[in-house]
Each structure stands twice: as C-alpha cells, then as structure tokens.
LUMKEKE-436485 format. One record per residue (C-alpha): residue number from 1; residue in one letter; x, y negated, z negated. Coordinates in Angstrom, 2 decimals. Example, Ala and Ser with C-alpha at 12.3 -4.5 7.8 and 13.67 -1.06 7.14 Angstrom:
<rs>
[r 1 "A" [12.30 4.50 -7.80]],
[r 2 "S" [13.67 1.06 -7.14]],
</rs>
This chain:
<rs>
[r 1 "M" [-15.03 -18.83 2.85]],
[r 2 "D" [-12.99 -18.12 5.99]],
[r 3 "E" [-14.49 -16.75 9.18]],
[r 4 "S" [-12.81 -15.54 12.36]],
[r 5 "L" [-14.16 -14.23 15.67]],
[r 6 "G" [-12.22 -13.25 18.74]],
[r 7 "Y" [-10.84 -10.43 20.87]],
[r 8 "G" [-7.53 -8.94 21.97]],
[r 9 "I" [-6.90 -7.19 25.27]],
[r 10 "R" [-4.14 -4.60 25.46]],
[r 11 "V" [-3.14 -3.19 28.85]],
[r 12 "L" [-0.64 -0.61 30.05]],
[r 13 "C" [0.74 -1.46 33.47]],
[r 14 "D" [3.74 0.14 35.21]],
[r 15 "G" [4.60 1.85 31.92]],
[r 16 "A" [4.77 -1.37 29.88]],
[r 17 "W" [2.44 -3.06 27.40]],
[r 18 "G" [0.81 -6.41 27.80]],
[r 19 "F" [-1.36 -8.14 25.23]],
[r 20 "A" [-3.32 -11.37 25.07]],
[r 21 "A" [-5.98 -12.69 22.70]],
[r 22 "N" [-8.59 -15.44 22.71]],
[r 23 "S" [-11.39 -16.82 20.57]],
[r 24 "L" [-13.34 -18.16 23.57]],
[r 25 "L" [-16.04 -15.69 24.53]],
[r 26 "T" [-17.19 -16.82 27.98]],
[r 27 "K" [-16.89 -14.42 30.92]],
[r 28 "E" [-14.37 -16.73 32.56]],
[r 29 "D" [-12.16 -16.87 29.46]],
[r 30 "I" [-12.28 -13.10 29.00]],
[r 31 "E" [-11.19 -12.59 32.61]],
[r 32 "K" [-8.34 -15.11 32.18]],
[r 33 "T" [-7.21 -13.35 29.00]],
[r 34 "A" [-7.22 -9.95 30.72]],
[r 35 "A" [-5.22 -11.35 33.64]],
[r 36 "K" [-2.68 -12.81 31.23]],
[r 37 "A" [-2.27 -9.43 29.50]],
[r 38 "V" [-1.63 -7.78 32.89]],
[r 39 "E" [0.88 -10.47 33.82]],
[r 40 "I" [2.78 -9.92 30.57]],
[r 41 "A" [2.80 -6.14 31.14]],
[r 42 "R" [4.17 -6.49 34.69]],
[r 43 "S" [6.90 -8.83 33.47]],
[r 44 "S" [7.78 -6.44 30.65]],
[r 45 "A" [7.98 -3.54 33.11]],
[r 46 "T" [10.88 -5.22 34.92]],
[r 47 "V" [13.08 -4.88 31.84]],
[r 48 "N" [11.55 -1.76 30.29]],
[r 49 "I" [14.12 0.94 29.57]],
[r 50 "E" [11.55 3.69 29.16]],
[r 51 "K" [7.93 3.90 30.30]],
[r 52 "A" [5.26 4.28 27.66]],
[r 53 "N" [3.46 7.62 27.81]],
[r 54 "L" [0.44 8.27 25.63]],
[r 55 "V" [-0.49 11.61 24.11]],
[r 56 "P" [-4.12 12.62 24.80]],
[r 57 "C" [-6.99 11.29 22.74]],
[r 58 "G" [-10.66 12.21 22.44]],
[r 59 "I" [-13.40 9.99 23.90]],
[r 60 "Y" [-15.94 8.72 21.38]],
[r 61 "D" [-19.14 6.70 21.36]],
[r 62 "D" [-19.61 6.14 17.64]],
[r 63 "V" [-20.49 3.81 14.77]],
[r 64 "W" [-18.63 4.04 11.43]],
[r 65 "F" [-18.89 2.04 8.21]],
[r 66 "N" [-17.69 2.46 4.64]],
[r 67 "P" [-20.43 2.89 2.04]],
[r 68 "Y" [-21.02 0.46 -0.83]],
[r 69 "E" [-23.74 -0.07 -3.43]],
[r 70 "I" [-23.86 -3.84 -4.08]],
[r 71 "N" [-23.21 -6.40 -1.35]],
[r 72 "P" [-20.80 -8.85 -3.03]],
[r 73 "F" [-22.01 -11.67 -0.79]],
[r 74 "N" [-25.45 -11.34 -2.40]],
[r 75 "I" [-24.05 -11.98 -5.89]],
[r 76 "P" [-24.44 -15.67 -6.81]],
[r 77 "V" [-21.18 -17.63 -6.82]],
[r 78 "S" [-22.09 -18.90 -10.28]],
[r 79 "D" [-22.04 -15.32 -11.62]],
[r 80 "K" [-18.63 -14.62 -10.12]],
[r 81 "V" [-17.12 -17.89 -11.30]],
[r 82 "G" [-18.73 -17.45 -14.71]],
[r 83 "L" [-17.04 -14.07 -15.15]],
[r 84 "L" [-13.65 -15.48 -14.17]],
[r 85 "L" [-14.00 -18.52 -16.43]],
[r 86 "G" [-14.94 -16.30 -19.35]],
[r 87 "I" [-11.82 -14.20 -18.81]],
[r 88 "D" [-9.70 -17.34 -18.47]],
[r 89 "G" [-10.99 -18.56 -21.82]],
[r 90 "I" [-9.98 -15.33 -23.55]],
[r 91 "L" [-6.54 -15.32 -21.95]],
[r 92 "R" [-5.74 -18.88 -23.10]],
[r 93 "R" [-6.61 -18.40 -26.80]],
[r 94 "D" [-2.99 -18.78 -27.90]],
[r 95 "K" [-0.62 -21.72 -27.58]],
[r 96 "R" [2.11 -19.40 -26.27]],
[r 97 "I" [0.06 -18.78 -23.11]],
[r 98 "I" [1.07 -21.37 -20.51]],
[r 99 "S" [-0.96 -20.21 -17.52]],
[r 100 "A" [-3.69 -17.80 -16.50]],
[r 101 "E" [-4.91 -16.98 -13.00]],
[r 102 "C" [-8.05 -15.02 -12.17]],
[r 103 "F" [-8.85 -13.66 -8.72]],
[r 104 "M" [-11.82 -12.27 -6.86]],
[r 105 "D" [-11.89 -11.51 -3.12]],
[r 106 "F" [-14.40 -9.98 -0.72]],
[r 107 "I" [-13.80 -9.21 2.96]],
[r 108 "D" [-16.47 -8.12 5.45]],
[r 109 "T" [-15.07 -7.06 8.84]],
[r 110 "T" [-16.78 -5.76 11.97]],
[r 111 "K" [-14.57 -4.32 14.70]],
[r 112 "W" [-15.45 -3.12 18.19]],
[r 113 "L" [-13.08 -1.04 20.32]],
[r 114 "G" [-13.67 -0.34 23.99]],
[r 115 "T" [-11.19 1.65 26.09]],
[r 116 "S" [-10.82 2.28 29.80]],
[r 117 "E" [-10.80 5.99 28.94]],
[r 118 "G" [-14.45 5.73 27.95]],
[r 119 "S" [-14.59 5.21 24.18]],
[r 120 "F" [-16.76 2.55 22.57]],
[r 121 "I" [-16.49 2.42 18.79]],
[r 122 "E" [-18.06 0.04 16.29]],
[r 123 "Q" [-16.70 -0.05 12.72]],
[r 124 "R" [-17.54 -2.14 9.65]],
[r 125 "F" [-15.44 -2.52 6.53]],
[r 126 "M" [-16.39 -4.01 3.15]],
[r 127 "V" [-13.49 -4.66 0.77]],
[r 128 "S" [-13.76 -5.95 -2.80]],
[r 129 "G" [-11.19 -6.73 -5.45]],
[r 130 "A" [-10.48 -8.66 -8.62]],
[r 131 "G" [-7.88 -9.13 -11.33]],
[r 132 "Y" [-5.91 -11.62 -13.36]],
[r 133 "T" [-2.41 -12.59 -14.49]],
[r 134 "V" [-1.32 -14.36 -17.67]],
[r 135 "D" [2.06 -15.98 -18.42]],
[r 136 "S" [3.46 -16.44 -21.92]],
[r 137 "F" [6.30 -18.79 -22.86]],
[r 138 "L" [8.69 -19.13 -25.81]],
[r 139 "E" [12.09 -20.83 -26.08]],
[r 140 "G" [12.71 -20.99 -22.35]],
[r 141 "E" [11.50 -17.46 -21.59]],
[r 142 "V" [8.44 -16.54 -19.52]],
[r 143 "Q" [6.76 -13.13 -19.56]],
[r 144 "K" [3.89 -11.89 -17.39]],
[r 145 "R" [1.08 -9.37 -17.76]],
[r 146 "S" [-1.44 -8.51 -15.08]],
[r 147 "F" [-4.65 -6.49 -15.01]],
[r 148 "P" [-5.69 -4.09 -13.61]],
[r 149 "A" [-2.67 -4.38 -11.31]],
[r 150 "S" [-0.17 -7.01 -10.26]],
[r 151 "F" [-0.53 -9.13 -7.13]],
[r 152 "R" [-4.18 -10.19 -7.55]],
[r 153 "G" [-5.57 -7.02 -9.14]],
[r 154 "R" [-7.20 -3.85 -7.89]],
[r 155 "Y" [-8.79 -3.69 -4.43]],
[r 156 "A" [-10.69 -0.98 -2.58]],
[r 157 "Q" [-13.29 -0.44 0.10]],
[r 158 "G" [-16.65 -0.90 -1.57]],
[r 159 "G" [-18.96 -3.54 -2.97]],
[r 160 "Y" [-19.37 -5.54 -6.15]],
[r 161 "E" [-19.73 -2.29 -8.09]],
[r 162 "L" [-15.91 -2.11 -8.05]],
[r 163 "V" [-15.67 -5.40 -9.96]],
[r 164 "E" [-18.23 -4.18 -12.48]],
[r 165 "S" [-16.24 -0.97 -13.05]],
[r 166 "L" [-12.95 -2.66 -13.94]],
[r 167 "N" [-13.78 -3.85 -17.48]],
[r 168 "L" [-12.09 -7.15 -16.70]],
[r 169 "A" [-13.39 -9.16 -19.65]],
[r 170 "G" [-13.05 -6.25 -22.07]],
[r 171 "S" [-9.33 -5.88 -21.32]],
[r 172 "A" [-8.37 -9.57 -21.45]],
[r 173 "E" [-7.53 -9.71 -25.15]],
[r 174 "R" [-5.19 -6.70 -24.96]],
[r 175 "V" [-3.47 -8.10 -21.85]],
[r 176 "R" [-2.95 -11.48 -23.56]],
[r 177 "E" [-1.46 -9.84 -26.65]],
[r 178 "E" [0.88 -7.72 -24.54]],
[r 179 "A" [2.11 -10.85 -22.74]],
[r 180 "I" [2.89 -12.42 -26.13]],
[r 181 "A" [4.51 -9.26 -27.50]],
[r 182 "L" [6.88 -9.19 -24.52]],
[r 183 "L" [8.37 -12.51 -25.71]],
[r 184 "Y" [9.69 -10.74 -28.80]],
[r 185 "A" [10.58 -7.42 -27.17]],
[r 186 "R" [14.10 -6.31 -26.30]],
[r 187 "N" [15.66 -5.58 -22.95]],
[r 188 "L" [16.71 -2.06 -22.05]],
[r 189 "S" [20.46 -1.51 -21.86]],
[r 190 "A" [21.86 0.27 -18.85]],
[r 191 "S" [21.66 4.03 -19.36]],
[r 192 "K" [20.20 7.24 -17.96]],
[r 193 "K" [16.79 8.18 -19.33]],
[r 194 "D" [13.76 10.18 -18.34]],
[r 195 "L" [11.23 7.85 -16.76]],
[r 196 "I" [7.44 8.17 -16.72]],
[r 197 "I" [5.83 5.84 -14.18]],
[r 198 "K" [2.15 4.99 -14.16]],
[r 199 "G" [-0.27 2.51 -12.60]],
[r 200 "D" [0.48 0.36 -9.59]],
[r 201 "Q" [4.22 0.80 -10.26]],
[r 202 "M" [3.79 4.39 -9.08]],
[r 203 "A" [1.85 3.11 -6.05]],
[r 204 "L" [4.67 0.69 -5.20]],
[r 205 "Q" [7.21 3.50 -5.49]],
[r 206 "I" [5.23 5.54 -2.95]],
[r 207 "H" [4.76 2.53 -0.68]],
[r 208 "E" [8.39 1.41 -0.44]],
[r 209 "S" [10.35 4.68 -0.69]],
[r 210 "L" [8.03 7.02 1.21]],
[r 211 "G" [5.41 5.09 3.17]],
[r 212 "H" [7.71 2.75 5.08]],
[r 213 "P" [10.45 5.33 5.75]],
[r 214 "S" [7.91 7.65 7.42]],
[r 215 "E" [6.71 5.07 9.98]],
[r 216 "L" [7.92 6.58 13.27]],
[r 217 "D" [8.52 3.25 15.02]],
[r 218 "R" [10.84 2.28 12.16]],
[r 219 "V" [12.61 5.65 12.46]],
[r 220 "L" [13.09 5.14 16.22]],
[r 221 "G" [14.46 1.61 15.77]],
[r 222 "M" [11.46 -0.03 17.44]],
[r 223 "E" [10.85 -1.87 14.16]],
[r 224 "A" [14.06 -3.26 12.69]],
[r 225 "N" [13.98 -7.04 12.32]],
[r 226 "Y" [11.44 -7.06 9.50]],
[r 227 "A" [12.69 -4.97 6.55]],
[r 228 "G" [14.92 -2.63 8.55]],
[r 229 "T" [14.67 0.88 9.96]],
[r 230 "S" [14.68 4.25 8.16]],
[r 231 "F" [17.06 7.01 7.06]],
[r 232 "L" [14.37 9.60 7.91]],
[r 233 "T" [15.60 10.56 11.39]],
[r 234 "T" [13.63 12.99 13.56]],
[r 235 "D" [16.02 15.92 12.93]],
[r 236 "K" [14.77 15.96 9.34]],
[r 237 "K" [11.19 16.88 10.21]],
[r 238 "G" [10.17 20.16 8.59]],
[r 239 "V" [13.56 20.82 6.94]],
[r 240 "F" [14.63 17.82 4.87]],
[r 241 "K" [14.33 18.04 1.09]],
[r 242 "Y" [12.62 14.74 0.29]],
[r 243 "G" [11.80 15.61 -3.33]],
[r 244 "S" [11.30 18.37 -5.85]],
[r 245 "P" [8.67 21.11 -5.44]],
[r 246 "A" [6.42 19.00 -7.71]],
[r 247 "V" [6.19 16.34 -4.98]],
[r 248 "S" [3.45 16.67 -2.35]],
[r 249 "I" [2.40 13.52 -0.51]],
[r 250 "V" [-0.55 13.23 1.87]],
[r 251 "A" [-1.57 10.55 4.34]],
[r 252 "D" [-5.34 10.25 4.58]],
[r 253 "G" [-7.33 7.89 6.78]],
[r 254 "T" [-10.54 9.44 5.47]],
[r 255 "Q" [-9.96 8.81 1.73]],
[r 256 "P" [-13.14 7.30 0.19]],
[r 257 "G" [-12.41 3.80 -1.07]],
[r 258 "G" [-9.02 3.54 0.61]],
[r 259 "L" [-8.14 0.16 2.08]],
[r 260 "A" [-6.84 1.86 5.25]],
[r 261 "T" [-9.81 4.22 5.53]],
[r 262 "C" [-11.52 4.04 8.92]],
[r 263 "G" [-13.35 6.18 11.39]],
[r 264 "Y" [-10.77 5.54 14.11]],
[r 265 "D" [-7.49 3.69 14.46]],
[r 266 "D" [-6.90 1.00 17.09]],
[r 267 "D" [-5.81 3.63 19.63]],
[r 268 "G" [-9.26 5.20 19.29]],
[r 269 "V" [-7.84 8.24 17.45]],
[r 270 "R" [-10.18 9.77 14.89]],
[r 271 "S" [-8.88 9.43 11.32]],
[r 272 "K" [-7.46 12.51 9.64]],
[r 273 "R" [-5.52 13.80 6.66]],
[r 274 "W" [-2.05 15.35 6.90]],
[r 275 "N" [1.03 16.23 4.86]],
[r 276 "I" [3.98 13.87 4.82]],
[r 277 "V" [5.78 15.83 2.10]],
[r 278 "K" [4.71 19.32 1.03]],
[r 279 "N" [6.29 20.90 -2.05]],
[r 280 "G" [9.25 18.58 -1.63]],
[r 281 "I" [9.87 19.17 2.11]],
[r 282 "F" [9.34 16.36 4.63]],
[r 283 "M" [6.70 17.46 7.15]],
[r 284 "N" [5.32 14.63 9.32]],
[r 285 "Y" [5.55 10.96 10.25]],
[r 286 "L" [3.02 8.18 10.65]],
[r 287 "T" [2.43 8.07 14.41]],
[r 288 "N" [0.52 6.45 17.25]],
[r 289 "R" [-0.28 7.68 20.75]],
[r 290 "E" [2.87 6.16 22.26]],
[r 291 "F" [5.47 7.64 19.92]],
[r 292 "A" [3.87 10.91 18.71]],
[r 293 "A" [5.62 13.01 21.37]],
[r 294 "K" [9.01 11.77 20.17]],
[r 295 "A" [8.33 13.58 16.90]],
[r 296 "G" [7.34 16.75 18.76]],
[r 297 "D" [3.60 16.21 18.26]],
[r 298 "T" [0.93 16.75 20.91]],
[r 299 "E" [-1.47 14.26 19.34]],
[r 300 "S" [-1.34 11.12 17.25]],
[r 301 "F" [-2.12 11.20 13.54]],
[r 302 "G" [-4.02 7.92 13.99]],
[r 303 "A" [-1.87 5.29 12.26]],
[r 304 "N" [-2.04 2.46 14.82]],
[r 305 "R" [-3.64 -0.72 13.46]],
[r 306 "A" [-3.56 -4.44 14.19]],
[r 307 "D" [-3.89 -7.37 11.82]],
[r 308 "G" [-7.14 -8.69 13.28]],
[r 309 "W" [-8.10 -9.40 16.84]],
[r 310 "S" [-5.17 -11.71 17.61]],
[r 311 "N" [-2.37 -9.15 17.17]],
[r 312 "I" [-1.21 -6.08 19.07]],
[r 313 "P" [-1.56 -2.79 17.14]],
[r 314 "M" [1.50 -1.15 15.60]],
[r 315 "I" [2.14 1.85 13.37]],
[r 316 "R" [0.91 1.01 9.86]],
[r 317 "M" [0.61 3.05 6.74]],
[r 318 "T" [-2.71 4.69 6.17]],
[r 319 "N" [-3.64 5.69 2.59]],
[r 320 "I" [-0.65 7.64 1.22]],
[r 321 "S" [-0.96 9.46 -2.07]],
[r 322 "L" [0.95 11.68 -4.46]],
[r 323 "L" [-1.13 14.77 -5.16]],
[r 324 "P" [-1.90 15.36 -8.84]],
[r 325 "G" [-0.23 18.04 -10.91]],
[r 326 "S" [-1.41 19.76 -14.07]],
[r 327 "W" [-0.09 17.69 -16.99]],
[r 328 "E" [-1.99 15.68 -19.59]],
[r 329 "L" [-0.29 12.32 -20.14]],
[r 330 "E" [-0.11 12.86 -23.91]],
[r 331 "D" [1.58 16.23 -23.36]],
[r 332 "L" [4.01 14.71 -20.86]],
[r 333 "I" [5.04 12.05 -23.37]],
[r 334 "A" [5.32 14.66 -26.12]],
[r 335 "D" [7.59 16.73 -23.83]],
[r 336 "T" [9.98 13.77 -23.30]],
[r 337 "E" [12.78 13.43 -25.86]],
[r 338 "D" [14.55 10.28 -24.66]],
[r 339 "G" [12.72 8.20 -22.09]],
[r 340 "V" [10.67 5.16 -21.17]],
[r 341 "L" [7.15 4.63 -19.87]],
[r 342 "Y" [6.81 1.94 -17.16]],
[r 343 "D" [3.62 0.21 -16.05]],
[r 344 "T" [2.62 -2.55 -13.59]],
[r 345 "N" [5.00 -3.71 -10.88]],
[r 346 "K" [6.87 -6.98 -11.30]],
[r 347 "S" [9.44 -6.98 -8.49]],
[r 348 "W" [11.07 -4.70 -5.94]],
[r 349 "S" [14.12 -4.49 -3.71]],
[r 350 "I" [15.09 -1.76 -1.24]],
[r 351 "D" [17.79 -1.61 1.42]],
[r 352 "Q" [17.44 -1.69 5.21]],
[r 353 "K" [17.37 2.11 5.48]],
[r 354 "R" [14.87 2.60 2.61]],
[r 355 "L" [17.44 4.49 0.56]],
[r 356 "N" [18.80 2.39 -2.32]],
[r 357 "F" [16.23 0.59 -4.44]],
[r 358 "Q" [15.75 -1.35 -7.65]],
[r 359 "F" [12.29 -1.98 -9.13]],
[r 360 "T" [11.15 -3.86 -12.22]],
[r 361 "S" [7.90 -3.40 -14.12]],
[r 362 "E" [6.06 -5.93 -16.25]],
[r 363 "I" [6.16 -3.76 -19.36]],
[r 364 "G" [7.68 -0.58 -20.73]],
[r 365 "W" [7.54 1.52 -23.88]],
[r 366 "E" [10.42 3.46 -25.35]],
[r 367 "I" [9.86 7.21 -25.83]],
[r 368 "K" [11.76 8.88 -28.66]],
[r 369 "N" [11.27 12.50 -29.70]],
[r 370 "G" [7.99 12.72 -27.80]],
[r 371 "R" [6.42 9.57 -29.25]],
[r 372 "L" [5.82 6.10 -27.81]],
[r 373 "G" [7.90 3.44 -29.54]],
[r 374 "D" [8.85 -0.20 -29.04]],
[r 375 "I" [7.74 -2.37 -26.14]],
[r 376 "I" [10.50 -3.02 -23.60]],
[r 377 "K" [10.59 -6.23 -21.54]],
[r 378 "N" [11.92 -6.61 -17.98]],
[r 379 "P" [12.19 -2.80 -17.59]],
[r 380 "T" [14.27 -2.08 -14.51]],
[r 381 "Y" [15.24 1.16 -12.79]],
[r 382 "Q" [17.40 2.06 -9.79]],
[r 383 "G" [17.65 5.05 -7.51]],
[r 384 "I" [18.40 6.61 -4.13]],
[r 385 "T" [15.19 7.75 -2.45]],
[r 386 "P" [15.67 11.55 -1.98]],
[r 387 "E" [17.62 11.90 -5.23]],
[r 388 "F" [14.92 10.01 -7.12]],
[r 389 "W" [12.02 12.06 -5.73]],
[r 390 "G" [14.13 15.15 -6.29]],
[r 391 "S" [14.24 14.35 -10.01]],
[r 392 "C" [10.42 14.44 -10.33]],
[r 393 "D" [9.55 17.46 -12.47]],
[r 394 "A" [5.99 16.70 -13.63]],
[r 395 "V" [2.84 14.95 -12.39]],
[r 396 "C" [-0.30 14.36 -14.44]],
[r 397 "N" [-3.59 15.96 -13.46]],
[r 398 "A" [-6.48 14.63 -11.39]],
[r 399 "E" [-8.16 13.00 -14.41]],
[r 400 "Y" [-5.41 10.36 -14.32]],
[r 401 "W" [-5.34 9.98 -10.54]],
[r 402 "T" [-6.17 6.41 -9.44]],
[r 403 "L" [-6.33 4.82 -5.99]],
[r 404 "W" [-4.33 1.58 -6.04]],
[r 405 "G" [-4.81 -0.93 -3.22]],
[r 406 "V" [-2.02 -2.85 -1.49]],
[r 407 "V" [-3.36 -5.97 0.23]],
[r 408 "N" [-0.14 -7.70 1.32]],
[r 409 "C" [2.00 -5.23 3.28]],
[r 410 "G" [4.01 -7.14 5.87]],
[r 411 "K" [5.53 -5.78 9.07]],
[r 412 "G" [6.53 -6.97 12.51]],
[r 413 "Q" [7.53 -10.24 14.13]],
[r 414 "P" [5.32 -12.23 14.39]],
[r 415 "L" [4.37 -11.05 10.89]],
[r 416 "Q" [1.28 -8.90 10.52]],
[r 417 "T" [-0.32 -8.11 7.16]],
[r 418 "A" [-2.14 -4.83 6.54]],
[r 419 "M" [-4.00 -3.21 3.67]],
[r 420 "M" [-3.69 0.38 2.47]],
[r 421 "S" [-4.08 2.37 -0.74]],
[r 422 "H" [-1.85 4.74 -2.67]],
[r 423 "G" [-3.30 7.29 -5.07]],
[r 424 "A" [-1.21 8.62 -7.92]],
[r 425 "S" [-1.21 10.07 -11.40]],
[r 426 "P" [1.59 9.23 -13.86]],
[r 427 "A" [4.75 11.17 -13.02]],
[r 428 "R" [8.05 11.91 -14.74]],
[r 429 "F" [11.52 11.54 -13.22]],
[r 430 "R" [14.54 13.00 -15.01]],
[r 431 "G" [17.85 11.22 -15.61]],
[r 432 "V" [17.06 7.89 -13.95]],
[r 433 "N" [19.32 4.83 -14.12]],
[r 434 "V" [17.34 2.32 -16.18]],
[r 435 "G" [18.01 -1.12 -17.63]],
[r 436 "M" [20.58 -3.73 -16.70]],
[r 437 "P" [24.21 -4.00 -17.82]],
[r 438 "V" [24.64 -6.28 -20.83]],
</rs>
C-alpha cells in the first residue's frame, strides 16, 4: 500500500505562473514553499512573451465525493488474493499458457483546493479496478488475451461492487481458450474492409484520435515535447467536419463512474458536460481558465487537473464518450458483407499531429455475408483521423454502451499521469485499411 500527503502552491505574479510543492506541513515550511512559488513566478515574468489572463470563475464553498457501495479497503486481503489465485489457476490449465497476470487496484484520494478568490473545495475519490492477461506460446509465437480490457483491466470510480460485477472468474476459461486459438489463427492480409470496433479498442480510438487532438494547450503549441501538438487548429471550431453525421462526442466531468469525474477541476471550475463533436462537426476544445479565451470562450469547460499535489495543473482529458446510436450488434454484423470485428487493444501508434495512426487489437473475427467467421490474429488497421471518423456509418444502441477507464494517460514534461474514461458502443467504419502487407 502506498500513501502520499502533501500540497502544491500555484501563484500568478506579474502575469506569470509559479509553482512549488512540499510534503512538510509546518507553518514555516508552507510559508517557504509559497515564497518559492512567488520567486519562480517573478523569474518567469522576465521572459514571458504573453501575460496569463484568466477567464472568470464562480466562487464555491463545497464538499464533493463519488458514491460507492462497498469500501474495497474493508474487504479482507485474503478474499481479494483468493479470487485472483483462483483465476490464475483457471488460466494456467493448459501447457500452451506460459504466463498469467491478475490485477486488482484501489485508490482513495482526498483533495482540498483553496483559492485567493475565495473558494474552498473538498473532494474525495474512490477508484476500483481489476482484470487479467494471459499469454500463450507455440513454436516461437506468443499471443495475448486480456479481460475485461487490456492494460490491467477495467477501472471506474466506485467500490468493490465493480469487481463483483465483472464476472472475472466466470470469463477466465473463455479468455484462456481464445489465447490458445490465436496461436492457430491466420493474419489478415492488407486490404480494405468494413471494420466494427468494440470494447476498449473503441475507447482507445476515441482517446488517441479525438481526446488528445482537442486539448487546447496542444493545439496552441504549449504542449509539444510529449507526443506532439494537434492538427485541430482554432479556425476549425464550429465548422470542421471531424466525422460523419453518426458521430457525436461529448466531454463530461459529471459522468457517474468516470475516472475523470469530479465536482470541480483544479482551477475551481465546476464540472460540466459539453459537445466536442456534434453530428460530425467539431464544436469545442478541452480548456482551462488560462487558454479558454483563445478559443473564443468566456468561461472554462473545467479540464485543468494535476497528477497529485506535487505537480502543476494542465489541461487533461475529462471523460470523453461516443454517443450511442440505434443499432443492435447482431443486426450490424448481419448488415456487413465483407468486414472484420476487432476487440481489445494491443498496441497503438499515432503521429505528432494526431492525424495518421495505426492500431492493433488482440483479437478479430472475420465477417462474411453478415456472419462471424474465423478468428484473426494480430488484427491491425490504419487511418487518417477525419477520414476515419468520416467513414463511421453506424453505432450500436445504449444497451451496448460501456464506460472504459484509462489509467495510464501520460502528458507533460516532467511526465504526469492522469485517469479518464471513454464510453462507447460498438461502431462500424466503412472501407478501412486493415491487415499488414505479406
């Protein structure tokens, strides 16, 4: 168990930011830390090209916390370990399985924000998550299957009830058999096919090709060293065709269960919900109080968050989701003559402008004449962001909509890690470049 306690002080002096942090809580140390933040701001002001100006913000005296049913820290460790060991035993019941990893994480965070404008806000966050990964091996080849998502599993705000809802043990046998079946599956040759994406692969698509490009600091070039800038320049707001009319994307800091859900961001801005893309048209960015005016906004959308007390806040994704459509998944498959169904992210790559990308899933299934066929291994697809979203012609309905958590989003130098969630139903994209050249 890891514990951390400390504070960060952010000041605005002569139009420049200063920040300092400390884990020592005496009055003397707090005063020294504040003085250091002011000193840094004054030094920064001497080389500042443009003074920071903040859009207005409400003043709040409030307490916020996310609800949960079962405190995971009250569940005996023996019960948690017993569940994971039981799953591990099921996963290893075949000599072709060479490794299995099971995960369970719980994070309890209390945050206090006080501002010189008069706000004092207390917030508490409980996050839970679990999952597992199994590797199969045959004749020099390794294949992987994960459940319920890759990269440690599925995570959300909430308590141990999330773990109980995931059917972890009940899915282990199927996941093991899929890992073995991938050893005997074929690769997909390079071609154009209709692509149906489901699961956390859809979440990753949203994250990389829509979430990061819409971060306003990245658009303005304030964030460039880590993973580049963005093609989504400010002249595109309200007019740029980001996708087809089937594509509507919302950012929502109030989404129940979302990993980025909060009462207020680290600017003290109350969380809200807004359109990033509406019926295919790009509408709004992720903003903070400093940069909102540069996008023509009179207030921040509340997307300023820091990785703990020791880091200065920056624009981070809130929960960003693809709104559901009207299709049943079975009907969508039946309506697809020549395609593939992809599930569970394996790897990703996207360029420094968030335009050209290539993603790989853990598993795919061929679709022929409206029916699922053979398993496909190493299923890869490529695209250019607005062209790809423009090819989306169908999204499944709300019954299939799932909120997938991302726990390892990196940004900034020094690196900060943030959590957020992406909700999505399976969606179809027409005429996508899939597979790798033989």
